[in-house]
ZADO-1210 file (C-alpha; in nm, 4 decimals, padded with zeros to 6 digits):
<atoms>
<atom x="05.8080" y="22.1752" z="27.2238" code="MET" pos="1"/>
<atom x="06.0744" y="22.2858" z="27.4675" code="ARG" pos="2"/>
<atom x="06.4477" y="22.3222" z="27.3703" code="LEU" pos="3"/>
<atom x="06.7594" y="22.4055" z="27.5518" code="LEU" pos="4"/>
<atom x="07.0654" y="22.4986" z="27.3442" code="ILE" pos="5"/>
<atom x="07.3935" y="22.5538" z="27.5150" code="THR" pos="6"/>
<atom x="07.6121" y="22.7894" z="27.3214" code="GLY" pos="7"/>
<atom x="07.3039" y="22.9000" z="27.1459" code="GLY" pos="8"/>
<atom x="07.3901" y="23.2680" z="27.1162" code="ALA" pos="9"/>
<atom x="07.6142" y="23.2345" z="26.8149" code="THR" pos="10"/>
<atom x="07.7333" y="22.9970" z="26.5364" code="GLY" pos="11"/>
<atom x="07.5730" y="22.6704" z="26.4933" code="LEU" pos="12"/>
<atom x="07.3698" y="22.6961" z="26.8146" code="GLY" pos="13"/>
<atom x="07.2048" y="23.0096" z="26.6926" code="GLN" pos="14"/>
<atom x="07.1404" y="22.8480" z="26.3568" code="ALA" pos="15"/>
<atom x="06.9817" y="22.5370" z="26.5297" code="LEU" pos="16"/>
<atom x="06.7532" y="22.7663" z="26.7435" code="ALA" pos="17"/>
<atom x="06.6427" y="22.9592" z="26.4255" code="GLU" pos="18"/>
<atom x="06.5817" y="22.6321" z="26.2352" code="LYS" pos="19"/>
<atom x="06.3623" y="22.4805" z="26.5037" code="TRP" pos="20"/>
<atom x="06.1804" y="22.8105" z="26.5465" code="ALA" pos="21"/>
<atom x="06.1130" y="22.8280" z="26.1708" code="GLN" pos="22"/>
<atom x="05.9788" y="22.4691" z="26.1680" code="LYS" pos="23"/>
<atom x="05.7500" y="22.4665" z="26.4683" code="HIS" pos="24"/>
<atom x="05.4821" y="22.6872" z="26.6150" code="LYS" pos="25"/>
<atom x="05.4254" y="22.7201" z="26.9907" code="ASN" pos="26"/>
<atom x="05.8012" y="22.6484" z="27.0558" code="ILE" pos="27"/>
<atom x="05.9850" y="22.7376" z="27.3713" code="GLN" pos="28"/>
<atom x="06.3566" y="22.7895" z="27.3454" code="ILE" pos="29"/>
<atom x="06.6212" y="22.8663" z="27.6093" code="CYS" pos="30"/>
<atom x="06.9439" y="22.9984" z="27.4841" code="VAL" pos="31"/>
<atom x="07.2179" y="22.9216" z="27.7448" code="ALA" pos="32"/>
<atom x="07.5408" y="23.1043" z="27.6830" code="ASP" pos="33"/>
<atom x="07.8085" y="23.3287" z="27.8389" code="ILE" pos="34"/>
<atom x="07.7727" y="23.6048" z="27.5855" code="ASN" pos="35"/>
<atom x="07.4793" y="23.8157" z="27.7017" code="GLU" pos="36"/>
<atom x="07.4931" y="24.0678" z="27.4251" code="ALA" pos="37"/>
<atom x="07.4784" y="23.8109" z="27.1502" code="ARG" pos="38"/>
<atom x="07.2231" y="23.6199" z="27.3505" code="GLY" pos="39"/>
<atom x="06.9915" y="23.9212" z="27.3509" code="ALA" pos="40"/>
<atom x="07.0259" y="23.9499" z="26.9714" code="GLU" pos="41"/>
<atom x="06.9390" y="23.5832" z="26.9247" code="THR" pos="42"/>
<atom x="06.6359" y="23.6103" z="27.1509" code="ILE" pos="43"/>
<atom x="06.5077" y="23.9116" z="26.9531" code="GLU" pos="44"/>
<atom x="06.5466" y="23.7114" z="26.6296" code="MET" pos="45"/>
<atom x="06.3685" y="23.4079" z="26.7686" code="LEU" pos="46"/>
<atom x="06.0792" y="23.6157" z="26.9075" code="GLN" pos="47"/>
<atom x="06.0298" y="23.7775" z="26.5704" code="LYS" pos="48"/>
<atom x="05.9822" y="23.4152" z="26.4395" code="LEU" pos="49"/>
<atom x="05.7153" y="23.3571" z="26.6945" code="GLY" pos="50"/>
<atom x="05.9113" y="23.1547" z="26.9412" code="ALA" pos="51"/>
<atom x="05.8768" y="23.1944" z="27.3207" code="GLU" pos="52"/>
<atom x="06.2505" y="23.2383" z="27.3872" code="ALA" pos="53"/>
<atom x="06.4659" y="23.3613" z="27.6691" code="PHE" pos="54"/>
<atom x="06.8398" y="23.3856" z="27.7505" code="TYR" pos="55"/>
<atom x="07.0061" y="23.2256" z="28.0562" code="PHE" pos="56"/>
<atom x="07.3605" y="23.2937" z="28.1539" code="HIS" pos="57"/>
<atom x="07.5329" y="22.9580" z="28.1957" code="CYS" pos="58"/>
<atom x="07.9010" y="22.8691" z="28.2022" code="ASP" pos="59"/>
<atom x="07.9037" y="22.4977" z="28.1447" code="ILE" pos="60"/>
<atom x="08.2331" y="22.4649" z="28.3263" code="THR" pos="61"/>
<atom x="08.0582" y="22.5726" z="28.6505" code="ARG" pos="62"/>
<atom x="07.8370" y="22.3048" z="28.8142" code="SER" pos="63"/>
<atom x="07.6432" y="22.5777" z="29.0017" code="ASP" pos="64"/>
<atom x="07.5498" y="22.7463" z="28.6714" code="ASP" pos="65"/>
<atom x="07.4343" y="22.4181" z="28.5149" code="VAL" pos="66"/>
<atom x="07.2350" y="22.3232" z="28.8176" code="ASN" pos="67"/>
<atom x="07.0663" y="22.6658" z="28.8263" code="ASN" pos="68"/>
<atom x="06.9800" y="22.6233" z="28.4638" code="LEU" pos="69"/>
<atom x="06.8131" y="22.2926" z="28.5263" code="ALA" pos="70"/>
<atom x="06.6154" y="22.4271" z="28.8211" code="SER" pos="71"/>
<atom x="06.5064" y="22.7260" z="28.6093" code="GLU" pos="72"/>
<atom x="06.3734" y="22.5129" z="28.3268" code="LEU" pos="73"/>
<atom x="06.2053" y="22.2635" z="28.5564" code="GLN" pos="74"/>
<atom x="06.0215" y="22.5571" z="28.7342" code="ASN" pos="75"/>
<atom x="05.9368" y="22.7353" z="28.4142" code="ARG" pos="76"/>
<atom x="05.8460" y="22.4509" z="28.1869" code="TRP" pos="77"/>
<atom x="05.7979" y="22.1489" z="28.4181" code="GLN" pos="78"/>
<atom x="05.9827" y="21.9428" z="28.1552" code="GLY" pos="79"/>
<atom x="06.2195" y="21.9350" z="27.8560" code="ILE" pos="80"/>
<atom x="06.1998" y="21.7850" z="27.5165" code="ASP" pos="81"/>
<atom x="06.5399" y="21.8552" z="27.3490" code="PHE" pos="82"/>
<atom x="06.8823" y="21.9362" z="27.5021" code="VAL" pos="83"/>
<atom x="07.1314" y="22.0459" z="27.2480" code="PHE" pos="84"/>
<atom x="07.4850" y="22.0032" z="27.3984" code="ASN" pos="85"/>
<atom x="07.6383" y="22.2495" z="27.1560" code="ASN" pos="86"/>
<atom x="07.8647" y="22.4733" z="27.3479" code="ALA" pos="87"/>
<atom x="08.2375" y="22.4175" z="27.2528" code="GLY" pos="88"/>
<atom x="08.5674" y="22.5674" z="27.1656" code="VAL" pos="89"/>
<atom x="08.8557" y="22.4835" z="26.9290" code="ALA" pos="90"/>
<atom x="09.2276" y="22.4045" z="26.9724" code="THR" pos="91"/>
<atom x="09.5127" y="22.3346" z="26.7406" code="GLY" pos="92"/>
<atom x="09.8820" y="22.2607" z="26.7281" code="GLY" pos="93"/>
<atom x="10.1223" y="21.9755" z="26.7297" code="GLY" pos="94"/>
<atom x="10.1826" y="21.7463" z="27.0273" code="LEU" pos="95"/>
<atom x="10.4645" y="21.9714" z="27.1589" code="LEU" pos="96"/>
<atom x="10.2757" y="22.2907" z="27.0826" code="ASP" pos="97"/>
<atom x="09.9779" y="22.2049" z="27.3100" code="GLU" pos="98"/>
<atom x="10.0290" y="22.2457" z="27.6755" code="SER" pos="99"/>
<atom x="09.8584" y="22.0332" z="27.9325" code="ILE" pos="100"/>
<atom x="09.6676" y="22.3505" z="28.0364" code="GLU" pos="101"/>
<atom x="09.5292" y="22.3704" z="27.6800" code="GLN" pos="102"/>
<atom x="09.4233" y="22.0051" z="27.6889" code="TRP" pos="103"/>
<atom x="09.2503" y="22.0571" z="28.0249" code="GLU" pos="104"/>
<atom x="09.0748" y="22.3702" z="27.8993" code="TRP" pos="105"/>
<atom x="08.9237" y="22.2094" z="27.5896" code="VAL" pos="106"/>
<atom x="08.8287" y="21.8947" z="27.7793" code="TYR" pos="107"/>
<atom x="08.6611" y="22.0944" z="28.0645" code="ASN" pos="108"/>
<atom x="08.4404" y="22.2779" z="27.8105" code="ILE" pos="109"/>
<atom x="08.3772" y="22.0298" z="27.5259" code="ASN" pos="110"/>
<atom x="08.3526" y="21.7049" z="27.7302" code="MET" pos="111"/>
<atom x="08.3058" y="21.7751" z="28.0959" code="LEU" pos="112"/>
<atom x="08.0590" y="22.0582" z="28.0193" code="GLY" pos="113"/>
<atom x="07.8529" y="21.8129" z="27.8167" code="MET" pos="114"/>
<atom x="07.8609" y="21.5683" z="28.1067" code="VAL" pos="115"/>
<atom x="07.7534" y="21.8357" z="28.3546" code="ARG" pos="116"/>
<atom x="07.4575" y="21.9411" z="28.1400" code="VAL" pos="117"/>
<atom x="07.3551" y="21.5781" z="28.0615" code="SER" pos="118"/>
<atom x="07.3653" y="21.4728" z="28.4316" code="GLN" pos="119"/>
<atom x="07.1670" y="21.7827" z="28.5316" code="ALA" pos="120"/>
<atom x="06.8799" y="21.7001" z="28.2900" code="PHE" pos="121"/>
<atom x="06.8757" y="21.3285" z="28.3057" code="MET" pos="122"/>
<atom x="06.6554" y="21.3105" z="28.6136" code="PRO" pos="123"/>
<atom x="06.3950" y="21.5337" z="28.4562" code="LEU" pos="124"/>
<atom x="06.3795" y="21.3270" z="28.1385" code="MET" pos="125"/>
<atom x="06.3624" y="21.0039" z="28.3347" code="ARG" pos="126"/>
<atom x="06.0743" y="21.1252" z="28.5382" code="SER" pos="127"/>
<atom x="05.8788" y="21.2215" z="28.2225" code="GLN" pos="128"/>
<atom x="05.9954" y="20.9040" z="28.0399" code="ARG" pos="129"/>
<atom x="06.0960" y="21.1026" z="27.7349" code="SER" pos="130"/>
<atom x="06.3514" y="21.3412" z="27.5977" code="GLY" pos="131"/>
<atom x="06.6204" y="21.3811" z="27.3355" code="TYR" pos="132"/>
<atom x="06.9863" y="21.4721" z="27.3816" code="PHE" pos="133"/>
<atom x="07.1627" y="21.6014" z="27.0704" code="ILE" pos="134"/>
<atom x="07.5350" y="21.6115" z="27.1265" code="ASN" pos="135"/>
<atom x="07.7538" y="21.8223" z="26.8829" code="ILE" pos="136"/>
<atom x="08.0865" y="21.6480" z="26.8115" code="ALA" pos="137"/>
<atom x="08.2828" y="21.6829" z="26.4927" code="SER" pos="138"/>
<atom x="08.4117" y="21.5009" z="26.1913" code="GLN" pos="139"/>
<atom x="08.7430" y="21.5410" z="26.3660" code="ALA" pos="140"/>
<atom x="08.6179" y="21.2905" z="26.6243" code="GLY" pos="141"/>
<atom x="08.5745" y="21.0192" z="26.3539" code="LEU" pos="142"/>
<atom x="08.8458" y="21.0936" z="26.0968" code="THR" pos="143"/>
<atom x="09.1140" y="21.3165" z="26.2634" code="PRO" pos="144"/>
<atom x="09.3620" y="21.5282" z="26.0869" code="ILE" pos="145"/>
<atom x="09.7152" y="21.6140" z="26.2079" code="PRO" pos="146"/>
<atom x="09.7924" y="21.9147" z="26.4399" code="TYR" pos="147"/>
<atom x="09.4526" y="21.9201" z="26.6090" code="MET" pos="148"/>
<atom x="09.5335" y="21.6540" z="26.8751" code="GLY" pos="149"/>
<atom x="09.3371" y="21.7734" z="27.1702" code="SER" pos="150"/>
<atom x="09.0383" y="21.8777" z="26.9565" code="TYR" pos="151"/>
<atom x="09.0299" y="21.5446" z="26.7703" code="ASN" pos="152"/>
<atom x="09.0613" y="21.3569" z="27.1059" code="ALA" pos="153"/>
<atom x="08.7861" y="21.5370" z="27.2847" code="VAL" pos="154"/>
<atom x="08.5509" y="21.5098" z="26.9960" code="LYS" pos="155"/>
<atom x="08.6151" y="21.1366" z="26.9714" code="ALA" pos="156"/>
<atom x="08.5337" y="21.1283" z="27.3435" code="ALA" pos="157"/>
<atom x="08.2068" y="21.3029" z="27.2696" code="VAL" pos="158"/>
<atom x="08.1180" y="21.0368" z="27.0147" code="VAL" pos="159"/>
<atom x="08.1978" y="20.7471" z="27.2614" code="SER" pos="160"/>
<atom x="08.0118" y="20.9243" z="27.5366" code="PHE" pos="161"/>
<atom x="07.7031" y="20.9704" z="27.3136" code="SER" pos="162"/>
<atom x="07.6945" y="20.6045" z="27.2283" code="GLU" pos="163"/>
<atom x="07.7196" y="20.5135" z="27.5908" code="THR" pos="164"/>
<atom x="07.4227" y="20.7547" z="27.6636" code="MET" pos="165"/>
<atom x="07.2260" y="20.6077" z="27.3787" code="LYS" pos="166"/>
<atom x="07.2573" y="20.2521" z="27.5176" code="LEU" pos="167"/>
<atom x="07.2120" y="20.3508" z="27.8796" code="GLU" pos="168"/>
<atom x="06.9156" y="20.5796" z="27.8463" code="LEU" pos="169"/>
<atom x="06.7051" y="20.3963" z="27.5841" code="ALA" pos="170"/>
<atom x="06.5176" y="20.1922" z="27.8458" code="PRO" pos="171"/>
<atom x="06.4051" y="20.5179" z="28.0040" code="ASP" pos="172"/>
<atom x="06.2562" y="20.6489" z="27.6778" code="GLY" pos="173"/>
<atom x="06.5308" y="20.8991" z="27.6202" code="ILE" pos="174"/>
<atom x="06.6876" y="20.9268" z="27.2779" code="ASP" pos="175"/>
<atom x="07.0369" y="21.0480" z="27.1835" code="VAL" pos="176"/>
<atom x="07.2039" y="21.1545" z="26.8624" code="SER" pos="177"/>
<atom x="07.5644" y="21.2662" z="26.7962" code="VAL" pos="178"/>
<atom x="07.6395" y="21.5222" z="26.5231" code="VAL" pos="179"/>
<atom x="07.9723" y="21.5170" z="26.3388" code="CYS" pos="180"/>
<atom x="07.9929" y="21.8058" z="26.0982" code="PRO" pos="181"/>
<atom x="08.3018" y="21.8913" z="25.9001" code="SER" pos="182"/>
<atom x="08.4150" y="22.2553" z="25.8502" code="PHE" pos="183"/>
<atom x="08.1533" y="22.5079" z="25.7787" code="PHE" pos="184"/>
<atom x="08.1272" y="22.8846" z="25.7810" code="LYS" pos="185"/>
<atom x="08.0827" y="22.9791" z="26.1474" code="THR" pos="186"/>
<atom x="08.2549" y="23.1626" z="26.4335" code="ASN" pos="187"/>
<atom x="08.4308" y="22.8581" z="26.5971" code="LEU" pos="188"/>
<atom x="08.7668" y="23.0112" z="26.5012" code="ASP" pos="189"/>
<atom x="08.6993" y="23.3020" z="26.7409" code="GLU" pos="190"/>
<atom x="08.7434" y="23.0662" z="27.0425" code="SER" pos="191"/>
<atom x="09.0405" y="22.8747" z="26.8991" code="MET" pos="192"/>
<atom x="09.3576" y="22.8464" z="27.1136" code="ARG" pos="193"/>
<atom x="09.7009" y="22.7577" z="26.9654" code="SER" pos="194"/>
<atom x="10.0550" y="22.8728" z="27.0235" code="THR" pos="195"/>
<atom x="10.1535" y="22.7941" z="26.6609" code="ASN" pos="196"/>
<atom x="10.0496" y="23.0662" z="26.4057" code="PRO" pos="197"/>
<atom x="10.0389" y="22.8044" z="26.1383" code="ALA" pos="198"/>
<atom x="09.7529" y="22.6246" z="26.3179" code="ALA" pos="199"/>
<atom x="09.5412" y="22.9446" z="26.3013" code="HIS" pos="200"/>
<atom x="09.6229" y="22.9809" z="25.9316" code="LYS" pos="201"/>
<atom x="09.5363" y="22.6153" z="25.8711" code="MET" pos="202"/>
<atom x="09.1930" y="22.6400" z="26.0456" code="ILE" pos="203"/>
<atom x="09.1179" y="22.9748" z="25.8695" code="ASP" pos="204"/>
<atom x="09.1923" y="22.8082" z="25.5366" code="HIS" pos="205"/>
<atom x="08.9567" y="22.5176" z="25.6063" code="PHE" pos="206"/>
<atom x="08.6811" y="22.7498" z="25.7171" code="PHE" pos="207"/>
<atom x="08.7301" y="22.9709" z="25.4065" code="ALA" pos="208"/>
<atom x="08.7049" y="22.6603" z="25.1834" code="LYS" pos="209"/>
<atom x="08.3961" y="22.5304" z="25.3442" code="ALA" pos="210"/>
<atom x="08.1171" y="22.4621" z="25.1028" code="ASP" pos="211"/>
<atom x="07.8356" y="22.4649" z="25.3659" code="MET" pos="212"/>
<atom x="07.6977" y="22.7406" z="25.5857" code="THR" pos="213"/>
<atom x="07.5832" y="22.6986" z="25.9444" code="ARG" pos="214"/>
<atom x="07.2275" y="22.7213" z="25.8128" code="GLU" pos="215"/>
<atom x="07.2995" y="22.4286" z="25.5746" code="ASP" pos="216"/>
<atom x="07.4320" y="22.2288" z="25.8596" code="VAL" pos="217"/>
<atom x="07.1358" y="22.3141" z="26.0851" code="ALA" pos="218"/>
<atom x="06.8908" y="22.1963" z="25.8140" code="GLU" pos="219"/>
<atom x="07.0815" y="21.8677" z="25.7747" code="SER" pos="220"/>
<atom x="07.0682" y="21.8149" z="26.1441" code="ILE" pos="221"/>
<atom x="06.7030" y="21.8940" z="26.1614" code="TYR" pos="222"/>
<atom x="06.6160" y="21.6443" z="25.8846" code="GLN" pos="223"/>
<atom x="06.8186" y="21.3676" z="26.0415" code="GLN" pos="224"/>
<atom x="06.6832" y="21.4265" z="26.3909" code="VAL" pos="225"/>
<atom x="06.3331" y="21.3758" z="26.2487" code="GLN" pos="226"/>
<atom x="06.4556" y="21.0253" z="26.1504" code="GLN" pos="227"/>
<atom x="06.6157" y="20.9785" z="26.4912" code="LYS" pos="228"/>
<atom x="06.9519" y="20.8881" z="26.3456" code="ARG" pos="229"/>
<atom x="07.2109" y="20.8224" z="26.6080" code="PHE" pos="230"/>
<atom x="07.5227" y="20.9321" z="26.4021" code="LEU" pos="231"/>
<atom x="07.4420" y="21.2440" z="26.2090" code="ILE" pos="232"/>
<atom x="07.6931" y="21.3271" z="25.9323" code="LEU" pos="233"/>
<atom x="07.6250" y="21.6582" z="25.7575" code="THR" pos="234"/>
<atom x="07.8884" y="21.6796" z="25.4789" code="HIS" pos="235"/>
<atom x="07.9164" y="21.4614" z="25.1685" code="LYS" pos="236"/>
<atom x="08.3019" y="21.4554" z="25.1822" code="LEU" pos="237"/>
<atom x="08.2853" y="21.3636" z="25.5553" code="GLY" pos="238"/>
<atom x="08.0515" y="21.0758" z="25.4866" code="LYS" pos="239"/>
<atom x="08.2904" y="20.9549" z="25.2108" code="ARG" pos="240"/>
<atom x="08.5965" y="20.9719" z="25.4337" code="VAL" pos="241"/>
<atom x="08.4138" y="20.8088" z="25.7183" code="TYR" pos="242"/>
<atom x="08.3197" y="20.5094" z="25.5078" code="TRP" pos="243"/>
<atom x="08.6665" y="20.4917" z="25.3490" code="LEU" pos="244"/>
<atom x="08.8127" y="20.4571" z="25.7019" code="LYS" pos="245"/>
<atom x="08.5549" y="20.1907" z="25.7917" code="LYS" pos="246"/>
<atom x="08.5964" y="19.9876" z="25.4783" code="LEU" pos="247"/>
<atom x="08.9642" y="20.0177" z="25.3782" code="LEU" pos="248"/>
<atom x="09.2358" y="19.8199" z="25.5499" code="PRO" pos="249"/>
<atom x="09.3800" y="20.0343" z="25.8310" code="SER" pos="250"/>
<atom x="09.7277" y="20.0719" z="25.6776" code="GLN" pos="251"/>
<atom x="09.5881" y="20.1665" z="25.3356" code="ARG" pos="252"/>
<atom x="09.3715" y="20.4374" z="25.4987" code="TYR" pos="253"/>
<atom x="09.6615" y="20.5699" z="25.7000" code="ILE" pos="254"/>
<atom x="09.8865" y="20.5803" z="25.3887" code="ASN" pos="255"/>
<atom x="09.6068" y="20.7706" z="25.1969" code="LYS" pos="256"/>
<atom x="09.5824" y="21.0273" z="25.4757" code="MET" pos="257"/>
<atom x="09.9606" y="21.0647" z="25.5030" code="LEU" pos="258"/>
<atom x="09.9852" y="21.1498" z="25.1392" code="ALA" pos="259"/>
<atom x="09.6969" y="21.4112" z="25.1642" code="GLN" pos="260"/>
<atom x="09.8322" y="21.5872" z="25.4791" code="THR" pos="261"/>
<atom x="10.2114" y="21.5918" z="25.4131" code="LYS" pos="262"/>
<atom x="10.1996" y="21.9617" z="25.3314" code="ASN" pos="263"/>
<atom x="10.0450" y="22.0415" z="25.6651" code="MET" pos="264"/>
<atom x="10.3558" y="21.9055" z="25.8426" code="LYS" pos="265"/>
<atom x="10.5845" y="22.1349" z="25.6439" code="GLN" pos="266"/>
<atom x="10.3716" y="22.4348" z="25.7210" code="ALA" pos="267"/>
<atom x="10.3422" y="22.3579" z="26.0886" code="MET" pos="268"/>
<atom x="10.7149" y="22.2848" z="26.1341" code="GLU" pos="269"/>
<atom x="10.8113" y="22.6011" z="25.9475" code="LYS" pos="270"/>
<atom x="10.6245" y="22.8230" z="26.2005" code="HIS" pos="271"/>
<atom x="10.7653" y="22.6671" z="26.5182" code="LYS" pos="272"/>
</atoms>
């Protein structure tokens, strides 16, 4: 089994690498990341678990890096089984807080980075008539909350892109899943950009209240990938809110969300 995990040196990417290494013998894992020091630590951990693992420096905003990665894996492995499009960053703030530059930054990494990687590995999967893309989106892409506009929008784009991939690539024997976790204890806040201090406090609060660890989320993803589910929801509350949105009349759902998030507006406006 051959796995590529972008953003695999830390956070959920690292937990996914560890989970697959624990579950499978004779596994080969490529950790593609921009953090060489953390990448080296992750490789050491995976090798202790018995995996054949290596680090490859790759900035998914650079087409040359992504194409070099694809060439390296084709030469080294002559194929690929799983591509985890996991690398991503976070943003926050109200509509007037977020500059166009911030929108472009998060879209270039979270969306266009995923497109670059997917395009680079599609020919290899098509030639072997098999493969599995696992795209990491977010609960925010399904049931957005206020003051995370660019992040909500880009994760919704990932969900839509993943569904397009699923339909487009199925005839070639290529499978696709999209993962929509809610908040869990990880290091995503390290990469967060926002000009409003309240946005940082809000996200820190959500992370602190999280009832799942990254290991819990990785286990949930693993189990659902075995079932080849397209939409992978990892949190009980996230599943409940998702179904409320689908089943309730739109206005009733919006009113319910307005009532639950009114305090967020006060906090955000206070710190402008």
